[in-house]
Structure formats: structure tokens, C-alpha cells
C-alpha positions as CSV (number, residue, x, y, z in Angstrom):
1,M,-53.5,-7.7,-2.7
2,G,-53.3,-11.3,-1.2
3,H,-50.8,-12.5,1.0
4,G,-49.1,-15.2,-1.8
5,T,-49.1,-11.7,-4.1
6,V,-47.2,-9.8,-1.7
7,L,-45.0,-12.8,-1.3
8,A,-44.7,-13.3,-4.8
9,L,-43.0,-9.5,-5.2
10,M,-41.1,-10.0,-2.4
11,L,-39.1,-12.2,-4.0
12,C,-39.0,-10.6,-7.2
13,L,-37.4,-7.4,-5.4
14,M,-35.2,-9.7,-3.3
15,A,-33.8,-11.7,-6.6
16,S,-33.7,-8.0,-8.7
17,A,-31.4,-7.0,-5.9
18,V,-29.1,-9.7,-5.4
19,M,-28.8,-9.8,-9.3
20,G,-28.1,-6.4,-9.8
21,E,-24.6,-4.7,-9.6
22,D,-23.0,-3.0,-6.7
23,P,-23.1,0.6,-6.7
24,Y,-20.7,2.7,-9.1
25,L,-18.3,5.9,-8.2
26,Y,-16.9,8.1,-10.9
27,F,-14.4,10.1,-11.2
28,T,-12.5,12.4,-13.4
29,W,-8.9,13.1,-12.8
30,N,-7.0,16.4,-14.5
31,V,-3.0,15.2,-13.7
32,T,-0.8,18.2,-14.2
33,Y,2.4,19.7,-12.5
34,G,1.8,22.8,-10.2
35,T,3.7,24.5,-7.8
36,I,3.4,23.2,-4.2
37,S,5.8,23.7,-0.8
38,P,6.0,21.3,1.6
39,L,8.9,22.3,3.5
40,G,8.2,26.2,3.3
41,L,10.2,26.4,-0.5
42,D,8.3,26.7,-3.8
43,Q,8.7,23.7,-5.9
44,Q,7.4,21.6,-8.7
45,G,4.7,18.7,-7.9
46,I,2.1,16.8,-9.3
47,L,-1.4,17.5,-8.8
48,I,-4.4,16.1,-9.1
49,N,-7.6,18.3,-10.3
50,G,-5.2,21.1,-8.4
51,Q,-5.4,19.5,-5.3
52,F,-1.7,18.4,-3.2
53,P,-2.4,15.9,-1.7
54,G,-4.5,14.0,-4.3
55,P,-8.7,14.2,-3.7
56,E,-10.0,11.0,-1.4
57,I,-11.6,8.3,-3.0
58,N,-14.4,7.4,-0.2
59,S,-15.8,4.1,-1.0
60,T,-17.9,1.1,0.4
61,S,-17.0,-2.5,0.4
62,N,-18.0,-3.9,-3.3
63,N,-18.2,-0.6,-4.4
64,N,-16.8,-0.1,-8.5
65,V,-14.6,2.6,-8.7
66,V,-14.6,4.6,-12.5
67,I,-11.8,6.6,-12.0
68,N,-11.1,8.6,-15.8
69,V,-7.5,10.1,-15.8
70,F,-6.4,12.5,-18.3
71,N,-2.4,12.8,-18.0
72,N,-1.0,16.7,-18.4
73,L,2.1,15.2,-17.8
74,D,5.0,15.6,-20.1
75,E,5.6,12.2,-19.4
76,P,4.1,8.9,-19.1
77,L,1.8,8.1,-16.0
78,L,0.2,5.0,-14.0
79,F,-1.4,4.5,-10.6
80,T,-1.7,1.9,-8.6
81,W,-4.1,1.4,-5.8
82,H,-2.2,0.4,-2.5
83,G,-3.7,-2.2,-0.8
84,V,-6.5,-2.7,-3.0
85,Q,-6.9,-6.7,-3.9
86,Q,-8.1,-6.3,-7.6
87,R,-9.7,-9.6,-7.2
88,K,-9.2,-11.2,-10.7
89,N,-8.1,-8.0,-12.0
90,S,-4.5,-7.3,-11.9
91,W,-5.3,-5.3,-15.6
92,Q,-5.7,-2.4,-13.1
93,D,-3.3,-2.5,-11.0
94,G,-1.3,0.3,-12.1
95,T,2.4,-1.2,-12.5
96,L,4.9,-1.4,-15.4
97,G,4.9,-5.3,-14.9
98,T,0.8,-5.1,-15.7
99,Q,-0.1,-2.1,-17.8
100,C,1.2,0.2,-20.7
101,P,1.5,3.3,-19.4
102,I,-0.7,6.3,-20.1
103,A,1.0,8.4,-22.7
104,P,1.3,12.4,-22.2
105,G,-1.9,14.3,-23.2
106,T,-4.0,11.2,-23.6
107,N,-6.6,9.5,-20.7
108,Y,-7.2,5.9,-19.2
109,T,-9.9,4.9,-17.4
110,Y,-9.3,2.7,-14.5
111,K,-12.4,0.5,-13.7
112,F,-12.0,-1.9,-10.3
113,Q,-14.0,-3.1,-7.2
114,V,-13.3,-2.8,-3.7
115,K,-14.5,-6.3,-3.3
116,D,-15.0,-7.5,0.2
117,Q,-12.6,-5.4,1.9
118,I,-12.8,-2.1,4.4
119,G,-10.0,-0.1,5.9
120,S,-7.5,3.0,5.2
121,F,-5.5,2.8,1.8
122,F,-3.9,5.2,-0.6
123,Y,-2.9,5.9,-3.9
124,Y,-0.2,7.2,-5.7
125,P,1.9,7.0,-9.3
126,T,4.1,4.2,-10.2
127,V,6.3,5.5,-13.0
128,G,9.7,6.6,-11.6
129,L,10.0,8.4,-8.6
130,Q,6.4,10.7,-9.3
131,R,5.4,9.9,-6.0
132,A,8.0,11.7,-4.2
133,V,6.4,15.1,-5.4
134,G,2.9,14.1,-4.9
135,G,0.1,12.4,-7.0
136,F,-0.8,10.2,-4.2
137,G,-4.1,10.8,-1.8
138,G,-6.4,8.6,0.8
139,L,-8.4,5.8,-0.4
140,R,-11.3,4.9,2.2
141,I,-13.1,1.7,2.1
142,N,-16.6,1.8,4.3
143,S,-18.0,-1.2,5.6
144,R,-21.4,-1.8,4.6
145,L,-24.2,-0.5,6.6
146,L,-25.5,-4.0,7.6
147,I,-22.1,-5.0,9.0
148,P,-21.3,-4.0,12.3
149,V,-18.2,-2.1,13.0
150,P,-16.7,-2.8,16.5
151,Y,-16.5,0.9,17.9
152,A,-19.0,4.2,17.7
153,D,-18.9,6.2,14.7
154,P,-16.7,8.6,15.2
155,E,-18.1,12.7,14.8
156,D,-15.8,13.0,12.0
157,E,-12.9,11.2,9.9
158,Y,-9.8,12.7,8.9
159,W,-7.1,11.7,6.7
160,V,-3.0,12.1,7.9
161,L,-0.6,11.5,5.2
162,I,2.7,11.7,6.5
163,G,5.8,10.9,4.4
164,D,9.4,12.3,4.2
165,W,10.2,14.9,1.4
166,Y,13.4,15.6,-0.4
167,G,12.6,19.3,-2.2
168,K,13.7,18.0,-5.3
169,T,12.0,17.4,-8.7
170,H,11.5,13.4,-9.2
171,K,13.0,14.1,-12.5
172,F,16.2,15.5,-10.5
173,L,16.0,12.3,-8.0
174,Q,15.8,10.0,-10.8
175,S,19.0,11.6,-12.5
176,I,21.1,10.7,-9.4
177,L,20.1,7.0,-9.6
178,D,20.8,6.9,-13.3
179,S,24.0,7.8,-12.3
180,G,24.8,5.3,-9.5
181,R,24.3,7.4,-6.7
182,T,21.9,6.9,-3.9
183,L,19.5,9.6,-2.6
184,G,21.0,10.6,0.5
185,R,19.0,12.1,3.1
186,P,15.3,13.4,3.1
187,A,15.3,17.1,3.4
188,G,12.2,17.2,6.3
189,V,8.9,15.5,7.1
190,H,5.4,17.0,5.5
191,I,2.4,16.4,7.0
192,N,-0.6,16.5,4.3
193,G,1.8,18.2,2.4
194,Q,2.9,21.1,4.6
195,N,5.2,21.1,7.8
196,N,3.6,24.2,10.6
197,V,7.4,24.5,12.0
198,D,6.3,27.4,14.5
199,G,2.9,27.1,15.0
200,T,1.8,30.0,13.4
201,G,-0.2,28.1,10.7
202,K,-3.9,27.6,9.8
203,A,-4.8,24.1,11.8
204,L,-5.5,21.4,9.4
205,Y,-8.1,19.8,11.8
206,S,-10.7,21.0,14.4
207,M,-12.1,18.8,17.5
208,K,-15.5,19.6,19.4
209,P,-14.6,19.0,23.5
210,G,-15.5,15.3,24.4
211,K,-16.0,13.9,20.7
212,T,-14.0,11.2,19.2
213,Y,-12.8,11.2,16.0
214,K,-10.9,8.6,13.5
215,Y,-7.8,9.5,12.2
216,R,-6.4,7.6,9.0
217,I,-2.7,7.5,9.0
218,C,-0.6,6.6,5.9
219,N,3.2,6.8,5.7
220,V,3.2,7.8,1.7
221,G,6.8,8.6,2.1
222,I,9.7,6.8,-0.1
223,K,12.0,6.2,2.2
224,D,12.1,6.7,6.0
225,S,10.2,5.0,8.5
226,L,7.8,7.8,10.5
227,N,7.1,7.7,14.3
228,F,3.7,9.6,14.8
229,R,1.9,11.2,18.0
230,I,-0.5,14.2,19.1
231,Q,0.5,16.0,22.2
232,G,-1.3,14.9,25.0
233,H,-3.9,12.2,23.2
234,P,-3.4,8.7,23.3
235,L,-3.9,6.9,20.1
236,K,-6.6,3.9,20.1
237,L,-6.0,1.3,17.3
238,V,-8.6,0.2,15.6
239,E,-7.9,-0.7,12.4
240,S,-4.6,-2.0,10.5
241,E,-4.4,-2.6,6.6
242,G,-8.0,-4.0,6.5
243,S,-8.0,-5.5,9.5
244,H,-10.2,-4.6,12.6
245,T,-7.1,-5.0,15.5
246,V,-7.6,-5.7,19.2
247,Q,-8.1,-2.0,20.7
248,N,-4.7,-1.1,22.2
249,I,-3.6,2.3,23.0
250,Y,-0.7,3.9,21.9
251,D,1.1,7.1,22.7
252,S,2.8,7.1,19.9
253,L,2.6,4.7,16.2
254,D,5.5,4.0,14.4
255,V,4.4,3.9,10.6
256,H,6.6,2.5,8.2
257,V,6.9,3.3,4.2
258,G,3.5,2.0,2.4
259,Q,1.9,1.1,5.8
260,C,-1.6,2.8,7.1
261,F,-3.1,2.3,10.4
262,S,-6.7,4.2,11.6
263,V,-6.9,5.3,15.2
264,L,-9.8,6.9,17.5
265,V,-8.6,10.1,19.4
266,T,-11.3,11.3,22.0
267,A,-11.1,15.1,22.6
268,D,-11.1,15.4,26.4
269,K,-8.1,17.5,27.4
270,E,-7.4,21.4,28.0
271,P,-9.1,23.3,25.1
272,K,-6.6,25.0,23.1
273,D,-4.0,23.7,20.2
274,Y,-2.1,20.7,19.8
275,Y,0.5,19.6,17.6
276,M,0.6,16.2,15.2
277,V,3.9,15.4,15.2
278,A,5.5,12.8,12.4
279,S,9.5,12.2,13.2
280,T,12.0,10.0,11.2
281,R,13.1,6.6,13.3
282,F,16.5,5.3,12.6
283,T,18.2,8.2,11.2
284,K,21.3,9.7,12.6
285,K,19.2,13.4,12.5
286,V,15.8,13.5,13.5
287,L,13.5,15.3,11.1
288,T,10.2,16.4,12.5
289,G,7.2,17.4,10.6
290,K,4.2,19.1,12.4
291,G,0.5,20.3,11.7
292,I,-2.3,21.8,14.6
293,I,-5.1,20.2,15.6
294,S,-7.8,23.1,17.3
295,Y,-9.9,22.6,20.0
296,T,-13.4,24.3,18.9
297,N,-13.2,26.2,21.9
298,G,-9.8,26.2,22.3
299,K,-8.0,29.3,23.4
300,G,-4.4,28.8,23.5
301,P,-1.6,28.0,21.2
302,A,0.0,24.6,20.9
303,S,3.0,23.9,23.8
304,P,6.2,24.1,22.2
305,V,7.5,20.9,24.0
306,I,7.1,18.1,21.1
307,P,7.0,14.8,23.0
308,N,10.1,12.7,21.9
309,A,9.8,9.4,19.6
310,P,11.4,6.2,20.9
311,V,14.6,5.6,20.4
312,G,15.7,1.9,18.6
313,W,14.5,-1.0,17.0
314,A,13.9,-3.0,20.1
315,W,10.7,-0.4,20.7
316,S,9.6,-0.6,17.2
317,L,9.8,-4.4,16.6
318,N,7.7,-4.8,20.3
319,Q,5.0,-2.7,18.7
320,F,5.1,-4.4,15.8
321,R,4.4,-7.7,17.7
322,S,1.6,-6.2,20.1
323,F,-0.6,-5.7,17.1
324,R,-3.5,-8.1,17.1
325,W,-6.2,-9.5,14.8
326,N,-9.9,-8.8,16.9
327,L,-10.6,-12.6,16.2
328,T,-14.6,-11.7,17.0
329,A,-15.0,-8.6,14.7
330,S,-16.5,-9.0,11.0
331,A,-14.5,-7.1,8.5
332,A,-16.5,-7.0,5.0
333,R,-18.7,-9.7,5.7
334,P,-20.4,-10.9,8.2
335,N,-18.9,-13.7,9.5
336,P,-15.6,-13.0,11.6
337,Q,-12.4,-12.0,10.9
338,G,-11.2,-15.1,12.8
339,S,-12.9,-17.8,11.3
340,Y,-10.4,-18.4,8.7
341,H,-8.1,-20.7,10.8
342,Y,-5.0,-20.7,8.1
343,G,-2.6,-22.0,10.9
344,Q,-4.5,-25.2,10.0
345,I,-3.4,-25.4,6.5
346,N,-0.4,-27.3,5.0
347,I,2.3,-25.0,3.4
348,T,3.1,-26.7,0.1
349,R,6.0,-24.2,-0.7
350,T,8.7,-22.3,0.6
351,I,10.1,-19.4,-0.8
352,K,13.1,-17.6,0.6
353,F,13.9,-13.8,-0.4
354,V,16.9,-12.3,0.9
355,N,17.7,-8.9,-0.4
356,S,21.2,-7.2,-1.3
357,V,22.6,-4.1,-2.8
358,N,25.9,-3.6,-4.8
359,N,27.1,-2.0,-7.8
360,V,26.8,-3.5,-11.3
361,N,29.1,-1.9,-13.9
362,G,29.6,1.2,-11.4
363,K,26.3,1.8,-10.8
364,L,23.9,1.0,-7.5
365,R,21.6,-1.8,-7.9
366,Y,19.5,-3.8,-5.2
367,A,18.6,-7.3,-5.9
368,I,16.3,-9.9,-4.5
369,N,17.9,-13.3,-4.3
370,G,20.8,-11.8,-6.9
371,V,18.4,-10.4,-9.4
372,S,17.8,-6.9,-9.8
373,H,14.5,-6.5,-11.6
374,V,14.5,-4.9,-15.3
375,N,11.2,-3.3,-16.8
376,T,10.2,-4.3,-20.0
377,E,8.4,-2.3,-23.0
378,T,5.8,-5.0,-23.4
379,P,4.4,-5.3,-19.9
380,L,4.7,-8.9,-18.5
381,K,1.0,-9.7,-18.2
382,L,0.4,-8.6,-21.6
383,A,3.5,-10.8,-22.9
384,E,1.7,-13.9,-21.1
385,Y,-1.7,-12.9,-22.0
386,Y,-0.7,-12.8,-25.6
387,G,1.8,-16.2,-25.4
388,I,4.9,-14.6,-26.4
389,T,6.6,-14.6,-22.8
390,D,9.8,-15.9,-24.7
391,K,10.3,-12.7,-26.1
392,V,10.4,-10.8,-23.5
393,F,11.2,-12.7,-20.0
394,N,12.0,-16.2,-18.8
395,Y,10.2,-17.4,-15.5
396,N,11.6,-18.4,-12.5
397,I,15.1,-17.2,-12.9
398,I,15.6,-17.2,-9.1
399,A,15.5,-20.5,-7.0
400,D,13.2,-20.5,-3.9
401,E,16.3,-20.3,-1.8
402,P,19.0,-17.5,-2.2
403,P,22.5,-18.5,-3.8
404,A,25.0,-19.3,-2.3
405,S,26.8,-16.0,-2.4
406,L,24.9,-13.0,-3.0
407,D,28.2,-10.6,-4.5
408,N,26.9,-10.8,-7.8
409,I,23.6,-9.3,-9.1
410,K,22.2,-10.2,-12.5
411,L,19.8,-7.3,-14.4
412,A,16.9,-9.4,-15.6
413,P,12.8,-8.8,-15.7
414,N,12.4,-11.2,-12.3
415,V,8.9,-13.3,-12.9
416,L,8.3,-16.0,-10.3
417,N,5.6,-18.9,-11.1
418,A,2.9,-19.9,-8.3
419,T,0.7,-22.4,-8.4
420,F,-2.9,-21.3,-8.1
421,R,-5.0,-21.7,-4.7
422,T,-1.6,-23.0,-3.1
423,F,-0.8,-22.3,0.3
424,I,2.9,-20.9,0.6
425,E,5.0,-19.7,3.3
426,I,7.3,-16.8,2.2
427,I,10.4,-15.8,4.6
428,F,12.0,-12.4,4.1
429,E,15.6,-12.2,5.2
430,N,17.6,-8.6,5.6
431,P,21.1,-9.0,6.4
432,T,21.7,-5.0,5.8
433,K,21.4,-2.3,8.2
434,T,18.7,-0.5,7.1
435,I,15.1,-1.2,7.8
436,Q,13.2,-3.1,5.0
437,S,9.5,-2.4,3.7
438,Y,7.6,-4.8,1.0
439,N,4.3,-4.8,-0.1
440,L,2.5,-7.7,-2.4
441,N,0.1,-6.3,-4.8
442,G,-3.4,-8.4,-5.2
443,Y,-3.4,-10.3,-1.7
444,S,-3.5,-9.9,2.0
445,F,-1.0,-11.8,4.2
446,F,-0.5,-13.2,7.6
447,G,3.0,-11.7,8.9
448,V,2.9,-14.4,11.6
449,A,6.4,-13.8,13.0
450,V,9.5,-11.0,12.9
451,E,12.6,-11.5,14.6
452,P,16.0,-11.1,14.5
453,G,18.7,-13.1,13.1
454,T,18.6,-15.6,10.6
455,W,15.7,-17.7,9.3
456,T,16.0,-21.7,9.8
457,P,12.6,-24.0,9.9
458,E,13.1,-24.8,13.5
459,K,12.0,-21.0,13.8
460,R,8.6,-21.7,13.3
461,K,7.5,-22.8,16.1
462,N,7.7,-19.4,17.1
463,Y,5.2,-17.9,14.8
464,N,1.7,-16.5,15.5
465,L,-0.6,-18.5,13.9
466,L,-4.2,-17.4,16.0
467,D,-4.3,-13.5,15.6
468,A,-1.6,-12.4,13.6
469,I,-2.8,-9.6,11.5
470,S,-3.9,-9.9,7.7
471,R,-1.9,-7.2,6.0
472,H,-0.1,-5.8,2.8
473,T,3.0,-4.6,3.6
474,I,5.7,-6.5,6.3
475,Q,8.5,-4.8,7.5
476,V,12.2,-6.7,8.0
477,Y,14.3,-5.2,10.5
478,P,18.3,-4.7,10.1
479,K,19.7,-8.5,10.6
480,S,16.1,-9.6,10.8
481,W,13.4,-11.7,9.5
482,A,9.7,-11.9,8.5
483,A,7.7,-14.6,7.7
484,I,4.5,-14.6,5.8
485,M,1.6,-16.6,4.9
486,L,-0.7,-16.5,2.1
487,T,-3.1,-18.9,-0.6
488,F,-2.5,-17.9,-4.0
489,D,-6.1,-17.5,-4.7
490,N,-6.0,-14.4,-7.1
491,A,-5.2,-15.0,-10.7
492,G,-2.7,-12.7,-12.4
493,M,0.6,-10.8,-12.9
494,W,1.4,-9.3,-9.2
495,N,3.8,-6.9,-8.3
496,L,6.0,-7.6,-4.9
497,R,8.2,-4.6,-4.2
498,S,10.4,-3.0,-2.0
499,E,8.5,0.3,-0.3
500,I,11.7,1.9,-0.4
501,A,11.7,4.2,-3.6
502,E,15.3,3.9,-4.3
503,N,15.4,0.2,-3.9
504,R,12.5,-0.1,-5.8
505,Y,13.8,2.0,-8.7
506,L,17.1,0.4,-8.8
507,G,15.6,-3.1,-9.1
508,Q,14.5,-4.7,-5.4
509,Q,11.1,-6.1,-6.9
510,L,9.6,-9.2,-8.6
511,Y,6.7,-10.1,-9.9
512,I,4.5,-13.3,-9.0
513,S,2.1,-15.2,-11.9
514,V,-0.8,-16.6,-10.7
515,L,-2.4,-18.5,-13.5
516,S,-5.4,-20.5,-13.1
517,P,-5.3,-23.5,-15.2
518,E,-9.3,-23.1,-16.2
519,H,-8.6,-20.0,-18.1
520,S,-11.9,-19.1,-16.9
521,L,-14.2,-16.0,-16.3
522,R,-14.6,-17.4,-12.5
523,D,-10.8,-17.1,-11.7
524,E,-9.6,-14.0,-14.1
525,Y,-11.0,-11.5,-15.9
526,N,-10.5,-11.2,-19.6
527,L,-8.1,-7.9,-21.4
528,P,-10.5,-4.7,-21.0
529,E,-11.8,-3.8,-24.4
530,T,-10.3,-0.7,-23.5
531,Q,-6.7,-1.7,-22.1
532,L,-3.7,0.1,-23.2
533,V,-1.5,-2.3,-25.5
534,C,1.8,-1.7,-26.4
535,G,5.6,-3.2,-27.1
536,L,5.5,-6.4,-28.9
537,V,1.6,-6.8,-28.8
538,K,0.7,-3.9,-30.2
539,D,-0.4,-4.8,-33.4
540,L,-0.7,-8.6,-32.5
541,P,-4.6,-10.2,-32.8
542,K,-6.0,-10.3,-29.6
543,P,-6.5,-13.6,-28.4
544,P,-9.5,-15.5,-27.7
545,P,-11.6,-14.5,-24.5
546,Y,-11.6,-16.6,-21.5
547,S,-15.3,-18.7,-21.3
548,S,-17.3,-18.6,-18.3
């Protein structure tokens, strides 16, 4: 075969590879009720394929993920993929503002791509308070083989899903909120769905002496920030919410609700058992969950002496500020993370969100800028796509600045317009005495500042515009503010919500509509052929599809 023929063949093969789709991963989930006992007492929980926590989704950057969900509960069901950006595809985001829920006894197939992402994330059910009793699990996005990772391959990787736990059914918890009361304090803390209080239970994981392991830690709870530590073992932080970090060493990490970290732990201590510990932060009574790690050649039990968690807000705030972006490491693409100079982009709009809480008609409600969000029978995204928004909601019922008084709360669907591909600054201000945690679906953003007090434009001089980490959750400490920056370059309807379940359930959330003026497939996918329709659009003819 001549050189010309060989070259032509190689070019054809390369072209085929370029034009071919990224790999597909297929899953079938059977979602049921079942008996679980995270705190030692049996109760009803939500299982996936009989598992609690649910099965891991182990994917690689750009994989297409297809999950056929069979709902065998007695109520509607949706799943969201916490941290997955769903590029051009809010149809698969799994919130009540974007999708019709899966009815009992039926199924629905999610299809989405983990496009240009790496890191540790998780999924969970979004209807009501279902997450309070399970249905959650780890979602791993590995780097592609050709993308260098800034640390050696670990011996193994382990999930550590931590969270507070109420010990009641989700329907009972919902009835408390529906009656106008607060949930109060949880009953305990779990690690991977259990709490090894006395050290007699089975080890969660084992480690070989001298080897290094990667632990993917997520707070899947519904209210409390948790401090995580391992007896005698420092934690080397290597990734946070999809970003490689500067590899600082910590004795413990505060993990706020909805937040995930990846750490490296080396088995270089006395060969025996050790406790993993997760305990509540910023609570009058500290609740603690424990799990055991065993050395493979270990001969002794874990010490009953548990390392104490730090005390106070200042420690947590300072640790938060210590997290830094690794500016030389590649993430999902070959170019370094720090090649995106977001500090040099002009801000086109500043939005200030202030949270509040009050009673409305004798019942507790939470709000953003004086509006407490109410879910609609017709999902907001479907109403927008079918051109009937005037029958379902009004845009921009809150302004970019909060009202002078937040004493009165209005109940309504809360939807903001954002102009496609504009660079926006969002300020979260928290006047309350409890920590707030927010997530914005569809986006990563740069948390450039978290400080006590109230925000003013002069505070921009304190922003970190060099190596602030790209993230999808942001914490706002009591009597404090936080600033984030992002480009609204992902068309769709996106949920900005409190990660604290009580607050979200009672209205502390909103949606941001990002419309592409071109109505082009380059910017947003069409309504999927298999998409569930409901409410006012159920019997309407489907709108013309977007063109390429």
C-alpha cells in the first residue's frame, strides 16, 4: 500500500472519529419505597433498584447519559442532576419549572450529555421533600484519558454521601410545612445511609497501607452544614464542584448543603480502624454521624476519641476563602482552567437578591426580593415554548434591587429574564441569622467574594478576580453577602434555589429565562419527541421546531 493510500485511509478514519457521537451510557432505574434505617430505626425510604443510597452514575466528560426511570411510587417523581450544566437542554433538568413529573406507574427516559465537565456531583428527586428519605446517589464525571489530571491516579475512589436526617417520612415532613410550621432540628446525621455509633458495624471502606485514595464527599442533606474529617488523616483537597483546586491540606472540611469536594487520603498511619466523622455546624446541639475505614492489615478498633469540629462562623468563612482555582490544570478541555479571564469582562447587569421569611395568611413562607415562588401546573418552560406565558406567569415581577421593605411577601411564580450571552453580577445578601446555600442549575459561576455586612458597589474592590473557583453552589453566611459572576450563555429555563429544603419548598427559589434571539439549534435543543406534556399545553399542537 502506497504512502498516499495510507495517508488517505488515516484521514478518513480521523474524520469518522470526529464526526461520530460521544459514547452512550444506559441505565434502567426502578424507583420504589422500601425499609431503611439510617439512624438504627426502620422507616420508609426511597430506593433505586433496591439501593439506598442509589447507584452511582460513573461517566466521563462528554458521555451521553440515558436513564429510563420507572416510577413505582404512589406520587409524581422527577430527578435533577445537581451540578450537571445540561448545555442547551433545560428540558432534562428535572425541576417542576422545566418538566412535567413522571406519574405513578409510568416511566420516562432522561437523555443528557455531561458536556465539558469533570468532577463530583450527585442526583436527587425534586418533588416535595422526597430527598429527605433517599433517592439520591453519586454522579461522577471522569476526565478523558487524553486530558492530564494534576495528581497521580489513586488506588481507588470512594463516595462519602453525608447529610442530616429527620427519621420521618417525607409526607409527614411536608405536612408540617403545609400546616405553616418549621421542620425544626433533624434527628441525626448519616454517612452513606448509616451511622456507626459504637464502632461495631461493618467498615464502609478499606485502605492498603501506603496507598492513596480519592474520597468524593457530598452533603446530600436538607438543612445543616456538616464538618467532615477522618481520624488522624489529613485531607488534600483536589477538586471542588467540577474545578481542580490548589491542593491545600485540611484537617477537616465544612461541607454545606448541596456542596461536593474530592480529597486525597493516604493510608500512612498505624494499621487499624479509623472513624470518618460528619457533624453539624452552627447548631446549638451538635449531631454526629460516624463510619469506619479499615486498613487491610489492621488489628485494632477505632479510637473512641473523636476529633472535635471547629467552632463558629469565622473559621468556616476563612476556610471558604482559602479555596483557590488551580490556574495551570486542565479541566474537561486541554486548555488550563485559568485561561478564561473573567475579571476583564465588562459587567452588563447587577442583580441583588435578598432573602426573607415571614407569615402569609398565618403560614410560614420564604422569599427572594419579597416574592415567594409558587409552582405552576404547567411547567414554566413548556408555557414559554408553546407561547402561552401570559396564561401561566409574568416575567420580572421582582426588580434587580430588592424593595425597601421585605415585611410583605407575595406568592407567585417568580421568573426573571436574562439576555443571552451577557455577563452578569449577582449579589446574595442574607439578613437572617442562619446560613444560606444557593444553587443555579445550568451554570457554573465564579464566587468572587463572601463577606460580612451589606453589599455596596464600593465592595467590588474586595473581589477575587484572579483564582476564585468556578462552582455551582454559593454559601451566604448570616448577616453577610456573597458575589458571583457568570455569563448567561446557556439558553433555557434555569432554577436558582435555596439548597435548604424547607426554604425551597416554601418559596425561596426562582427561575431565570435565558432565550436565544435566533431560536437556533446552535443555542438550544428542540422539545424532545418523548417529552411529557401537561397542564395547559397538553392538547396544544407542538410549535415549529428550531432550525439549525
